[in-house]
C-alpha positions as CSV (number, residue, x, y, z in Angstrom):
1,M,0.0,0.0,0.0
2,F,2.8,2.4,0.8
3,G,4.6,1.9,-2.6
4,Q,1.5,2.5,-4.7
5,H,0.7,5.8,-6.4
6,T,-2.6,7.2,-5.2
7,P,-4.2,10.0,-7.2
8,V,-4.2,13.3,-5.4
9,M,-7.2,15.5,-5.6
10,P,-6.3,19.1,-6.3
11,D,-6.9,21.3,-3.4
12,E,-9.5,24.0,-3.3
13,D,-7.2,26.8,-4.5
14,T,-6.1,24.9,-7.6
15,R,-9.7,24.1,-8.5
16,L,-10.7,27.7,-8.0
17,A,-7.8,28.9,-10.2
18,L,-8.8,26.4,-12.9
19,R,-12.5,27.5,-12.8
20,T,-11.4,31.2,-12.9
21,A,-9.1,30.5,-15.9
22,D,-11.9,28.6,-17.7
23,Q,-14.4,31.4,-17.0
24,L,-11.9,34.0,-18.2
25,R,-11.4,32.0,-21.5
26,T,-15.2,31.9,-21.9
27,D,-15.5,35.6,-21.3
28,I,-12.8,36.5,-23.8
29,A,-14.4,34.3,-26.4
30,N,-17.7,36.0,-25.8
31,L,-16.1,39.4,-26.1
32,E,-14.4,38.4,-29.3
33,C,-17.8,37.3,-30.8
34,G,-19.4,40.6,-29.7
35,R,-16.6,42.6,-31.2
36,E,-16.9,40.8,-34.6
37,F,-20.7,41.4,-34.6
38,L,-20.2,45.2,-33.8
39,M,-17.5,45.5,-36.6
40,Q,-19.9,44.0,-39.1
41,R,-22.7,46.4,-38.0
42,I,-20.3,49.4,-38.2
43,N,-19.2,48.4,-41.7
44,Q,-22.9,48.5,-42.8
45,L,-23.4,52.1,-41.7
46,P,-23.5,54.7,-44.6
47,T,-20.4,56.8,-45.1
48,A,-20.3,60.6,-45.0
49,R,-20.2,60.6,-48.8
50,D,-23.4,58.5,-49.0
51,L,-25.1,60.8,-46.6
52,W,-24.0,63.9,-48.6
53,W,-25.2,62.4,-51.8
54,A,-28.6,61.5,-50.4
55,A,-29.1,65.0,-48.9
56,T,-28.1,66.7,-52.1
57,L,-30.4,64.5,-54.1
58,I,-33.3,65.2,-51.8
59,A,-32.7,69.0,-51.9
60,F,-32.5,68.9,-55.8
61,V,-35.7,66.9,-56.1
62,S,-37.5,69.1,-53.7
63,A,-36.4,72.2,-55.6
64,V,-37.6,70.7,-58.9
65,L,-40.9,69.7,-57.5
66,G,-41.4,73.1,-55.9
67,I,-40.7,74.9,-59.2
68,V,-43.0,72.5,-61.2
69,G,-45.8,73.0,-58.6
70,I,-45.6,76.7,-58.8
71,E,-45.5,76.7,-62.6
72,A,-48.4,74.3,-62.8
73,F,-50.7,76.4,-60.5
74,W,-49.4,79.9,-61.4
75,H,-52.5,80.9,-63.3
76,Y,-54.8,79.7,-60.5
77,F,-53.4,82.0,-57.9
78,P,-55.6,85.2,-57.6
79,G,-53.9,88.4,-58.5
80,C,-51.1,86.7,-60.5
81,G,-50.5,86.6,-64.2
């Protein structure tokens, strides 16, 4: 009996350290997944050039529709023409 190797259970501190390390690995993996998701979402946002182009197009179309509307109803306004 004295010459045999008996398995030794790790003490409480070692098990706590292993659990803490495992939890840390899990937390880091979750953070990595979250970071990748956020980077994908950020890459889908419009750029400043896209926003400028949309604003310019909206302003131009609004001006054209305003002029066409005024020209179409010019003779119907009392006191004009």
